[in-house]
C-alpha positions as CSV (number, residue, x, y, z in Angstrom):
1,M,9.4,1.3,-8.6
2,R,5.9,2.4,-9.3
3,V,3.4,2.9,-6.5
4,I,-0.3,3.0,-7.5
5,L,-2.5,4.7,-4.9
6,R,-6.3,4.3,-4.9
7,N,-8.9,6.8,-3.7
8,P,-8.0,9.1,-5.4
9,R,-6.1,7.1,-8.0
10,R,-2.6,8.4,-8.7
11,E,0.8,6.9,-9.4
12,V,4.1,7.8,-7.8
13,D,7.7,6.7,-8.8
14,V,10.0,5.8,-5.9
15,A,13.7,5.1,-6.6
16,G,15.7,2.1,-5.2
17,N,14.9,-1.0,-3.2
18,R,12.9,-0.2,-0.1
19,R,10.9,-1.8,2.7
20,V,7.2,-1.2,2.4
21,K,7.1,0.6,5.7
22,D,9.8,3.1,4.5
23,I,7.8,3.8,1.3
24,L,4.6,4.4,3.4
25,R,6.5,6.7,5.7
26,E,7.9,8.7,2.7
27,L,4.4,9.0,1.3
28,D,3.0,10.0,4.8
29,I,0.6,7.0,4.8
30,M,-0.2,5.1,8.0
31,P,0.4,1.3,7.5
32,E,-2.8,0.4,9.2
33,T,-4.9,2.3,6.6
34,V,-3.8,0.4,3.5
35,L,-3.4,-3.1,2.0
36,V,-0.2,-3.4,0.0
37,I,-0.3,-5.6,-3.1
38,C,2.6,-6.7,-5.3
39,G,1.5,-8.7,-8.3
40,D,-1.1,-11.1,-6.9
41,D,0.4,-11.1,-3.4
42,L,-0.5,-9.2,-0.3
43,I,2.8,-8.1,1.3
44,T,3.7,-6.9,4.8
45,A,5.4,-3.7,6.0
46,D,8.8,-5.5,6.5
47,Q,9.0,-6.9,3.0
48,V,11.5,-5.3,0.5
49,V,10.1,-4.0,-2.8
50,R,12.7,-4.0,-5.6
51,E,13.5,-1.4,-8.3
52,G,11.2,-2.2,-11.3
53,D,8.4,-3.7,-9.2
54,T,4.9,-2.2,-9.0
55,I,2.9,-2.1,-5.8
56,E,-0.7,-1.0,-5.3
57,L,-2.0,0.6,-2.1
58,R,-5.6,0.0,-1.5
59,P,-7.5,1.7,1.4
60,V,-8.7,-0.7,4.2
61,M,-12.5,-0.7,4.2
62,S,-14.3,-1.7,7.3
63,G,-17.8,-1.4,8.5
64,G,-20.8,-3.2,9.7
65,R,-24.2,-2.8,11.0
66,A,-24.9,-1.7,14.5
67,G,-27.7,-3.3,16.3
68,P,-29.8,-6.4,15.5
69,A,-29.8,-7.7,11.9
């Protein structure tokens, strides 16, 4: 399968059917830091990604404004 990483953009090939959490562990990425997208769907760490699929890992962005608006 192909894994597309953002920030910085790069692509990695991973062989075989794997659970998302196993792919993230192999790439040394903490699951809480990314959103995992397969096609148009957001997928969870327990879902299996099949050989031939492409997933995209997008960093989680958070923020806000401290104090009164």
